[in-house]
N, C-alpha and C positions, 0 to 999 in steps of 0.2 A: 608853773608861776606865771598866770596869764599877764600880771602888772608889768612882766619884763619882756623887753624885744631883742633881738639883734637884729642889725643891721649890713646886708650884704653886697658888694658892688659885684658887677660882673667880673673884675679882674681876679675876685674872691678875697677882697679884705672885708674883716669881719669886725663889726664895733657891737659892743654889748651895752644896749640901755637899761639901767637900773631904775630909775625914775621916769614917768613918762610925762609926769607934772610939770616936768623942766623943759626949757630948751637942751636941746643936745648939740653939743659943738664938735666939730670933727677939723681936720687938717685938709676936708674939702670943702668945710663951710658949714653951716648949720641948719638943724631943721626945728622950726616951732612945734610947741608943745602943742599947740591945736592939732596940727597935721600927726603927731605921733597918736597922741590919745584916740584919733578915729580912724587911723591906718590898721586894716585887718591884716593878718599873716596872709602871705602870698601879694599882696598890693605893692606897687611901685611908689617911692616918694621920691623928692628932689631937694637939696639944700639949695640956699639962698643962692650960691655959685650956678646951681643947675646941674650939678653931680646925682646923680641918680643912684637909689637905694634900693634893694628887694627887701620887705618886711617880713619877719620870720620868729614865731615863737620859739625860744631858745628849747633843744633837746637836751638830754642828759648829756652828750659830749660835749654840748657848746657849753654847758653850765660847769663839767667837768674842767674842762682847759683854764677856768678862772680859779680855782682853788688855791689856798694859801698853800705857800711851801715852806717847810722848817728843813729838814734833810733833804739831800736828794732823792727823788723818787724812783720807783720802777716804772719804765716806760711803756706806753700802750702796745707798742710792739711784742714784749717779751709777756705782758699781762695776756695778748690774745692768744699766745703760745700756749700759753700754760691754759687757758679756758678751751682752747681745742684740742689739745693732747688729753685732759682729764674728763671734759663733756660734762662739767657742772651745770646744772639747770635751775630752774624753781623750786626743786624739791631739796636742794643740796643744802648741808650744813656745812662752813667755811670755819676754819680758823686760821688766822693770819698774824705773824709776828715778825720784825717788831713794826709798830705801825707806823712810827715817824710822823708825817702830816696825814695818815690814815688814805693815801691816795689808792693805795691797791686795795686796802678793805673796801672802799665807796666802789670802786670798780667791780670789784666780785660781786659786792652787796648789789649792785645792778642787775645781778643775773640770779644769784642763788636765793633762796629761800629766808637764810641767816646766817651771818659773820660775824665771827667773834674775833678782837683782835687785842693783842697784848703788847705792852708798851711799858718800858719801865720809867721813862722820864715823863713827870709830869708837866712840863713844859711843852713836850710834843704832843702828848696827850691831850691837852687843851687844843691845840691847832687841829687835830684829829676831829674832836669833838663839834669846833666851829665848821668843818669842811662836810660834815655829815649830816649838821643841822641847816647848811646852805644848800645841800644837795636833795634835802627832802627824804631822806633815806631812814625809814624806822627801822630796818632789820639789821642794823650794825651795831652791835654793842663793843665799847672799849673800855678794855680792862687796864689800869696801870698795876700791871703784875710781871713777874719774871717767869717766861716760858721754859726756862731752862729748870727751873724747881718743879714743874708740872703742867697738864693740861686738865680744867675743868669738864671740856666738853667730851661726850662718847658719841660712838656709833658717825663720826664726822668723813664727810666723801672727800674733803682735800684740806692738807695743810700747807701754807705757803709761809717760807722762812727765807725773809730778809735780814738773816743776823751771819755774823763772823764766823760763828762755832755751832753750826746746824748739827754736827754730831751728838751735840749734848741734848737735844732733844728727842733723839730717836727712840729711847726707849719710852717716855711717853707717848711718844705719837703710835708706835707699838701696840698701845691701850686705849687710845682714843679713836684711831681707825677703823670703821667698818672694813670688811673682807672687801677687796676690790677700791677700796679708796686711796687714794694718792697723795704723797707727799712730794713736796717740789722745793727746793733751794736755790736760791739766786743768790749767785757769789761772782765777785770781780777775779779774783784771782785763782789761777789755776792749781797751785797749792793747795787752796782749799778744795776746792772741787777734789783731788786725789784723796784728801782725808775723808771727805765724806763720802764718796764712791766706797772705799775701801771698809768704811763702815756700816753702807748698806748689804754688804756683800756678805758681812759677819753677820747680818740680823737674820734672825729663824722665821721670823714674820713677814718682813717686808724685803720684797725683791729690789735690787739694781734692776730700772728700765732702760734708761738712756740720759744723754748728755747731750745740749745742742747750744748752739749759738745765732742768733739772729742779727743778719746786717741787713739795713733797709736802706734803698735807694730810690726815687723818685726822678721821673722822667720830664723834662721840657719839652713842649710843643711850641714854636712858633713860627708863624704860617706853615711853609711845608717842611721846615726844618725840626727833627726829632732827635734829641740828645740826652743822654743820663745829664741829671742834675749835678753841679760841681759841689754840691753840700749832699752828702750822705751820714747816716747815722751809723756809726761803726760798732765797735766794741762796747758793750755797755755791762753786760753780764753772762755768764754760763748759766744754763739752767739745766740742773740735775733732778731727775724723778726717779722717785722710787715708786712700788705699790703693795698694798699689803695683802699677802696670799695665804696667810695662815692666821686663823682666832688665837 
């Protein structure tokens, strides 16, 4: 999106500029539209108060952080584990449910060949559609449909479920997944995990692979002092992985 820019300070503050035809105001002062319009990515500009900003063209992650949110979304730390564990790529067909704000579908759509995402609530599907459009993803298809009742797609490489009862999808996943494909459930409660793991272990076509929980903590560097940040991202949910082994 060449008409948009992000402004970054050396301290890491990031500001998103949607309209280069207007003066942009920040807590550090404002930047004139004439300066914004001529500034190329990688150049340095200053506000009227003398604060320095570096001008960059926004990448996918910059835009992703600005999507609209309806229900709570799966965080990047959990999505990153799903991607690394399943190895999806630009040849992969992915199914996602429930869409919610479409955050997971969009994140996966930036990597996969195609994503079909299921959502039963029309108001959430509308938010997801707006986010898909905002990110310019032409490979994400939103379906207002109950995945508990079936999956249209075949030969899928990955099915991601952010649903309260993922075990209800298992029989449909057995038909939808290609051999070697993965099913992953994101679950906040250990009782849900136990029930889904038990269902996976009873399946003759999909094996139980693993369950993981990802805790994220950043570090702070101040002159010669290095310490863990006082703020960490703790428990958000468990990831339960299954893999299809039999056609």
